[in-house]
C-alpha positions, 0 to 999 in steps of 0.5 A: 937778177930777180927777173932772171930767177922768175923766168928760169934763166938762173936758179936760186938755190940759196937758203936764207939764214931765216929758214935755217934758224927757223928749222933749228928753232922749231926742232928745239921747241919740239924737243923741249915740249911734252907729247901732250903739249905738242898734241894740243898745239896740233889740235888747235892748228887743225881746228884753225885750218878747218874752222 
């Protein structure tokens, strides 16, 4: 089955439960943080990417 997905014979449109729960967890985390906390996390991530 993996080979058929890789070659495009069939499509794999299933989303894993991890993806769904990860998005839900990220949303809940963002809603529980203040704007300043989110800004600081974003600043640290940007510094890590560009350093």
